[in-house]
C-alpha positions, 0 to 999 in steps of 0.5 A, spaced: 598 349 263 596 348 256 599 352 250 596 354 243 599 348 240 595 343 245 588 345 243 585 338 243 588 337 250 584 342 254 578 341 249 578 334 251 579 335 259 573 340 258 568 335 255 571 330 260 569 334 266 562 337 262 559 330 262 562 327 268 559 326 275 561 333 278 557 337 273 551 332 274 551 334 281 551 341 279 545 340 274 541 337 279 542 341 285 541 347 281 535 345 279 533 344 286 535 351 288 531 354 282 525 350 283 522 354 289 523 361 287 517 362 283 512 358 287 512 363 292 513 369 287 510 370 280 506 363 280 503 364 286 500 371 285 497 368 278 494 363 282 491 368 287 489 373 282 485 367 279 482 366 286 479 373 286 484 377 291 485 384 290 492 387 287 494 390 294 494 384 297 497 380 292 502 386 292 504 385 299 506 378 298 512 380 295 515 381 302 515 373 302 522 374 298 525 378 304 529 371 306 533 371 300 535 378 301 537 377 308 540 370 308 547 372 310 544 373 317 543 366 319 549 363 314 554 363 320 550 358 323 550 354 317 558 355 317 559 353 324 553 348 326 554 341 323 548 337 322 548 330 326 548 326 319 550 327 312 556 332 314 557 340 314 554 341 307 550 335 305 546 335 312 544 342 311 542 340 304 538 334 305 534 338 311 532 344 307 530 340 301 526 335 305 522 341 308 521 344 302 518 338 299 513 337 304 512 344 305 510 345 297 506 339 297 502 342 303 500 347 299 495 342 296 491 343 302 490 350 302 486 356 297 488 363 297 481 366 298 480 361 304 486 360 307 490 367 306 494 367 313 496 360 312 498 361 305 502 367 307 506 363 313 507 357 309 510 361 303 514 365 308 517 358 311 518 356 304 522 362 302 526 361 308 528 354 307 529 356 300 534 361 301 537 357 306 538 351 301 541 357 297 546 358 302 549 351 303 548 350 295 553 356 294 558 353 299 558 346 297 559 348 290 565 352 292 568 347 296 566 341 292 569 344 285 577 345 284 578 352 282 579 350 275 572 347 275 569 353 278 567 356 271 564 350 268 561 348 274 557 355 275 555 355 268 552 348 269 549 350 276 546 356 273 543 352 267 540 347 272 537 353 276 534 356 270 530 349 268 528 349 275 525 356 274 522 354 268 518 348 271 516 352 277 513 358 272 511 355 265 510 348 267 506 349 273 501 354 269 500 348 264 499 343 270 494 348 273 490 349 267 489 342 265 489 339 273 488 344 278 493 349 282 493 344 288 495 338 284 500 342 280 503 344 287 503 337 289 507 335 283 512 341 284 513 339 291 515 332 289 520 335 284 524 336 290 526 329 290 531 331 284 535 335 289 534 330 295 537 324 290 543 328 288 545 330 295 544 323 297 549 320 292 554 326 292 560 326 296 561 331 302 567 336 300 573 335 303 576 341 306 583 342 309 581 348 313 578 348 320 571 351 320 569 356 325 570 353 332 565 358 335 559 362 333 563 369 335 568 366 330 562 364 325 559 371 325 566 376 325 571 371 322 568 372 315 568 380 315 575 381 318 578 376 314 575 379 308 577 386 310 584 384 311 585 383 304 589 387 299 584 390 294 578 388 298 575 395 297 576 395 289 573 388 289 566 390 293 566 396 288 566 391 282 561 387 285 556 393 286 558 396 279 559 390 274 552 388 272 549 395 274 547 397 267 545 390 265 540 390 271 537 397 270 535 395 263 532 389 265 528 392 270 524 396 265 524 391 259 516 389 260 514 396 260 519 397 254 515 391 250 508 394 251 511 401 249 514 398 243 507 395 241 510 388 242 505 383 242 504 377 247 505 372 242 511 375 240 514 376 247 512 368 248 515 366 242 522 370 242 523 373 249 521 367 253 522 361 249 528 363 244 531 368 250 531 362 254 535 358 249 540 363 248 541 364 256 542 356 256 547 357 250 550 363 253 552 359 260 555 353 256 559 358 252 561 362 258 563 355 262 568 354 256 571 361 256 572 361 263 575 354 263 580 356 257 582 363 259 580 364 267 575 368 271 578 375 270 579 375 263 572 372 262 569 378 266 572 383 261 570 380 255 563 378 257 562 385 260 564 388 254 559 384 250 553 385 256 555 393 254 554 392 247 547 388 248 544 393 252 546 398 247 542 394 242 536 396 246 537 403 244 537 401 237 531 398 238 528 404 241 530 408 235 527 403 229 521 400 233 518 393 233 522 391 227 522 383 228 529 381 225 532 387 229 527 385 235 529 377 235 537 379 234 537 384 240 533 379 245 538 373 242 544 377 243 542 380 250 540 373 253 546 370 250 551 375 253 547 375 260 548 368 261 555 369 260 556 375 264 552 371 270 556 365 269 563 368 270 560 373 276 558 367 280 564 363 279 568 370 281 564 371 287 565 363 289 573 364 288 573 370 293 570 366 299 575 363 304 573 356 305 572 356 313 567 361 312 564 359 305 557 360 306 557 366 310 562 370 305 558 368 299 551 370 302 554 377 304 557 378 297 551 376 293 547 381 298 552 386 296 550 384 288 543 385 289 544 392 292 544 396 286 538 392 283 534 395 289 536 402 289 537 404 282 532 399 280 527 404 284 528 410 279 529 407 272 522 409 271 523 416 272 530 416 268 526 412 262 520 418 263 526 423 263 530 421 258 526 417 253 527 409 251 533 411 247 536 415 252 535 411 258 538 405 254 544 409 252 545 411 260 545 404 262 550 402 257 555 407 259 554 405 267 557 399 265 564 402 264 566 403 271 565 396 272 570 394 266 575 399 269 575 396 276 577 389 272 584 392 272 585 393 279 582 386 280 588 383 276 593 386 281 590 383 287 595 377 289 593 370 287 593 367 294 587 372 295 583 370 289 582 364 285 584 365 278 581 359 274 587 357 269 587 352 263 589 345 265 594 341 261 
């Protein structure tokens, strides 16, 4: 273990790991994970609107995202069934990635205004394959990385994911503008080769546990194992509440910018471009902090910073569209958001039993999404009732329960929860 007198040792180890082959795999598979999401989401809706489809039809296409929420239902199959090639994890990774490449490229041959049912079915298959890829990539990341590598590995994976989102969003719009929508989708489909090549070159994780021997064990084992742990209720409550204030604030940022009279160029320059850069930097800093001090202390540090960043929006609601304040608040929020997400992803990965990695991570990530769905639906009512400043103050205060639960997490025995520690 490092001591304060050995700063260069842990820094050297950190940067050696950062630029090593493991992190390259994390970056490329993260890109592969993020790429399909917007191509069946906001980017697809942009194309549909340009084709003249009505808003009601476009709105119903939001249901295509259901597989991402329900992926825990078939995750046990991916824990139990081993493909005939590639291994338990790499085999599933390769199958889902090849399918996604073919399916995305197939969008070249359809048009929303002419082949709407075909596009709906194809996009549903893409979403199912993408959610399945996420299941196995989350499991692979946990099994491929050691406990001490989880923080920086999660950071690199999340950054790769965001680059994939940027490609499926902004880059696709540019390609569609200068080429065509079908050509843009064909090119983005080929981008799945990034993940395919990474999967082919990456090793299969060596896991010294026996995977589920039956489907019954694959389905029931993850729940029974988790519920037998001391402190499991506190863990679930923490997952529910840690990012609730941050998530509620994020739900209402778009209408907040409109009411604040932030112009579209300002949004593009500050919120999208500058904010994206801050997210990437925040994720990288989070990897460094988690590597040095561990997951649980990092969650406390980043949780406090997230709470301060949410309070910044309340300040912005008071001062109005003041460019320096606007820039500072957005930069700090994205910076801390990147930090909090990285540590949170590493934390959930550290909770999984390697016999049931895919299923337990899918279940935990589904639990994480519950507050966003339930409380996100009433954010508009709260903002109307309290006003913007009051709403963001409330979101700030809602971060406190999650922070208080960290004290309970520290008392959970280490053999039930991995703790990333510095290395000598």
